[in-house]
C-alpha positions as CSV (number, residue, x, y, z in Angstrom):
1,M,-1.8,2.6,23.6
2,T,-2.3,5.3,21.0
3,I,-0.3,5.5,17.7
4,T,-0.6,7.7,14.6
5,V,-0.4,6.3,11.1
6,I,0.5,8.7,8.4
7,M,-0.3,7.8,4.8
8,F,1.8,8.9,1.9
9,G,1.4,9.0,-1.9
10,P,-1.0,6.3,-3.3
11,A,-1.7,5.0,0.2
12,R,-3.3,8.3,1.1
13,E,-5.7,7.9,-1.9
14,W,-6.4,4.2,-1.2
15,T,-7.5,4.9,2.4
16,K,-8.9,8.4,1.6
17,S,-7.0,9.7,4.7
18,D,-3.7,11.2,5.3
19,R,-3.6,10.5,9.1
20,I,-5.2,7.8,11.2
21,D,-5.1,7.9,15.0
22,M,-5.5,4.3,16.4
23,E,-6.0,2.7,19.8
24,L,-4.2,-0.6,20.0
25,V,-3.3,-3.1,22.6
26,D,0.3,-2.9,24.0
27,K,3.1,-4.4,21.9
28,T,1.0,-4.7,18.7
29,T,3.4,-5.7,15.9
30,I,3.7,-4.2,12.5
31,A,2.3,-7.5,11.1
32,E,-0.7,-7.1,13.3
33,L,-1.1,-3.5,12.3
34,R,-1.2,-4.6,8.6
35,K,-4.1,-6.9,9.4
36,I,-6.0,-4.2,11.3
37,L,-5.5,-1.7,8.5
38,L,-6.7,-4.2,6.0
39,Q,-9.8,-5.0,8.0
40,N,-10.7,-1.3,8.2
41,N,-9.7,-0.4,4.7
42,P,-10.9,-2.9,2.0
43,E,-9.2,-0.7,-0.6
44,L,-5.9,-2.0,0.7
45,I,-6.7,-5.6,-0.5
46,G,-4.0,-6.6,-3.0
47,R,-1.9,-3.6,-1.9
48,I,-1.1,-3.9,1.8
49,A,1.8,-6.3,1.1
50,S,3.6,-3.7,-1.0
51,I,3.5,-1.1,1.8
52,R,6.6,-0.6,4.0
53,F,6.3,0.9,7.4
54,A,8.6,3.4,9.2
55,V,8.3,4.0,12.9
56,N,9.5,7.4,14.1
57,E,11.3,7.9,10.8
58,S,13.1,4.5,10.7
59,F,12.0,1.5,8.7
60,A,10.6,-1.3,10.8
61,D,10.1,-5.0,10.0
62,D,6.9,-6.9,10.7
63,S,8.1,-8.2,14.0
64,Y,8.6,-4.7,15.5
65,Q,6.5,-4.0,18.6
66,L,4.8,-0.6,18.6
67,R,4.9,1.7,21.6
68,N,2.5,4.3,22.9
69,G,2.9,7.6,20.9
70,D,4.7,6.0,17.9
71,V,4.3,7.7,14.6
72,V,4.1,5.2,11.8
73,A,4.5,6.1,8.2
74,A,2.8,3.9,5.6
75,I,5.1,4.0,2.6
76,P,3.9,2.5,-0.7
77,P,6.4,1.6,-3.5
78,V,8.3,4.6,-4.6
79,S,8.7,5.9,-8.2
80,G,10.7,3.6,-10.4
81,G,9.1,0.5,-9.1
82,S,8.5,-2.8,-10.8
83,S,5.8,-4.3,-13.0
84,E,2.4,-2.6,-13.3
85,R,0.5,-5.8,-13.1
86,K,-1.8,-5.9,-10.1
87,Q,-0.7,-8.2,-7.4
88,D,-2.7,-11.4,-6.9
89,L,-4.9,-11.4,-3.8
90,V,-3.7,-14.3,-1.6
91,V,-5.1,-14.3,2.0
92,L,-5.5,-16.5,5.0
93,D,-8.6,-15.0,6.6
94,P,-9.7,-15.7,10.3
95,G,-13.1,-14.0,9.6
96,V,-16.0,-14.4,7.2
97,I,-14.7,-14.2,3.6
98,N,-15.5,-10.8,2.1
99,M,-17.0,-11.6,-1.3
100,V,-17.5,-8.0,-2.2
101,A,-13.8,-7.3,-1.7
102,I,-12.8,-10.2,-3.8
103,R,-15.1,-9.1,-6.7
104,N,-13.8,-5.6,-6.4
105,H,-10.2,-7.0,-6.6
106,I,-10.8,-9.0,-9.8
107,H,-12.8,-6.3,-11.5
108,S,-10.6,-3.3,-10.6
109,D,-8.3,-3.4,-13.6
110,S,-9.6,-0.5,-15.7
111,E,-7.2,-1.2,-18.5
112,S,-8.6,-4.5,-19.6
113,V,-11.9,-6.4,-19.3
114,D,-11.6,-10.2,-19.6
115,G,-14.4,-12.2,-21.2
116,A,-14.6,-14.9,-18.5
117,V,-14.8,-14.8,-14.7
118,C,-14.9,-18.0,-12.7
119,V,-15.5,-17.9,-9.0
120,F,-15.3,-21.2,-7.0
121,E,-16.7,-21.0,-3.5
122,G,-16.1,-24.1,-1.3
123,R,-18.6,-24.2,1.6
124,V,-18.8,-26.4,4.7
125,R,-21.5,-28.8,3.9
126,L,-23.9,-30.4,6.4
127,E,-22.9,-34.0,7.4
128,Q,-24.4,-36.6,9.7
129,D,-22.5,-39.1,11.8
130,A,-24.0,-42.2,13.4
131,T,-22.6,-41.3,16.9
132,G,-21.7,-37.6,16.5
133,G,-25.0,-36.3,15.1
134,S,-24.9,-33.2,12.9
135,L,-21.7,-31.5,11.9
136,I,-21.4,-28.1,13.5
137,A,-18.3,-26.7,11.9
138,L,-14.9,-27.4,10.4
139,E,-11.9,-26.2,12.2
140,Y,-8.9,-25.3,9.9
141,E,-5.4,-25.4,11.2
142,V,-2.7,-23.9,9.0
143,Y,1.1,-23.5,8.9
144,D,0.7,-19.8,8.1
145,S,4.0,-18.8,6.6
146,M,4.5,-21.9,4.5
147,A,0.8,-22.0,3.4
148,L,1.0,-18.4,2.2
149,K,4.2,-19.1,0.3
150,Q,2.7,-22.1,-1.4
151,L,-0.5,-20.3,-2.3
152,K,1.5,-17.5,-3.9
153,Q,3.5,-20.1,-5.8
154,L,0.3,-21.7,-7.0
155,T,-1.0,-18.4,-8.4
156,A,2.4,-17.9,-10.1
157,D,2.3,-21.4,-11.6
158,A,-1.3,-20.9,-12.8
159,R,-0.2,-17.8,-14.7
160,E,2.5,-19.9,-16.4
161,K,-0.1,-22.5,-17.5
162,W,-2.9,-20.1,-18.6
163,E,-3.3,-16.6,-19.8
164,L,-5.0,-15.0,-16.8
165,G,-6.1,-11.5,-15.8
166,S,-6.9,-11.1,-12.1
167,L,-6.5,-13.8,-9.5
168,A,-7.7,-14.2,-5.9
169,V,-7.3,-17.0,-3.5
170,V,-8.8,-16.6,0.0
171,H,-8.8,-19.4,2.6
172,R,-10.4,-19.2,6.0
173,V,-8.6,-20.4,9.1
174,G,-10.1,-21.3,12.5
175,Q,-13.7,-22.5,12.9
176,V,-16.0,-22.2,9.9
177,P,-19.7,-23.1,10.6
178,V,-21.8,-25.2,8.3
179,G,-23.0,-23.1,5.3
180,D,-20.1,-20.6,5.3
181,A,-17.4,-20.5,2.7
182,S,-14.0,-21.9,3.7
183,V,-12.2,-21.1,0.4
184,V,-12.9,-18.8,-2.5
185,I,-10.9,-18.8,-5.8
186,A,-11.7,-16.1,-8.4
187,V,-10.0,-16.1,-11.8
188,T,-10.5,-13.9,-14.9
189,S,-9.3,-14.8,-18.4
190,K,-10.0,-13.8,-21.9
191,H,-11.7,-17.1,-22.6
192,R,-13.8,-19.4,-20.4
193,D,-11.6,-22.5,-20.7
194,G,-8.6,-20.8,-19.0
195,A,-10.8,-19.5,-16.2
196,F,-12.5,-22.8,-15.5
197,E,-9.3,-24.9,-15.8
198,A,-7.2,-22.6,-13.6
199,A,-9.8,-22.4,-10.8
200,R,-10.1,-26.2,-10.8
201,W,-6.4,-26.7,-10.9
202,I,-5.7,-24.3,-8.0
203,I,-8.3,-25.9,-5.6
204,D,-7.0,-29.4,-6.5
205,Q,-3.4,-28.3,-5.7
206,I,-4.5,-26.6,-2.5
207,K,-6.0,-29.9,-1.2
208,K,-2.9,-31.8,-2.3
209,D,0.1,-29.6,-1.3
210,V,-0.8,-26.7,1.0
211,P,-0.4,-27.3,4.8
212,I,-3.9,-26.8,5.8
213,W,-5.7,-29.4,8.0
214,K,-9.3,-29.6,9.0
215,K,-11.1,-31.1,12.0
216,Q,-14.8,-32.0,12.0
217,L,-16.7,-30.6,15.0
218,W,-19.8,-32.7,15.8
219,A,-22.8,-32.0,18.0
220,H,-22.5,-35.1,20.2
221,K,-18.9,-36.2,20.2
222,E,-15.3,-34.9,20.2
223,G,-13.9,-33.5,17.0
224,D,-11.9,-35.6,14.6
225,W,-9.4,-34.8,12.0
226,V,-10.3,-35.4,8.4
227,D,-8.2,-38.2,6.9
228,P,-7.2,-37.2,3.4
229,T,-6.1,-40.8,2.7
230,A,-9.5,-42.3,3.5
231,T,-11.6,-43.5,0.5
């Protein structure tokens, strides 16, 4: 099916386009449209969540299923909105983590330049098993809505504990091959202590509280779930 997305106000500047004609599969939802727009327009990182969508001049929620010929208006927050602080970047990503987009996000605040930037990149390391042979990948399963809610709460809690500038937390879902990043945490702060401590605290809390599970996929045996209680 074919739809048209019309950009208004800041959204037009973010995407450098006032109109986008798109070919989508039937019954694509607004939530799925958000993901597609984000993949095609890195400038929307940290901003896409603030955009509301109207279909044929009526606001539509994320569960709305689009139809052929729909005209979708992308409506950023209107004048008189809330705080000017940039939103934290919190993403569950089914694809390769875009480090350039993360760095663009944490360095995009032109009004202030923090003295410290700490980037933690957790990668899938090579492991060997006596019967399974080499580790091929980790497969991450996630309770999406709850995980996103908790990740956003962690960034809010980190801001209560430390004086932070920009914050990004991106975690992959699905299969992640050996050598690829499965999680990236990027933090800026005026001083290095805050950046280091916040990044360490966030990854520790993710492993403790966020509903993300991982299965080890081996070359010569069936996959097995990682037991977090094992010593």
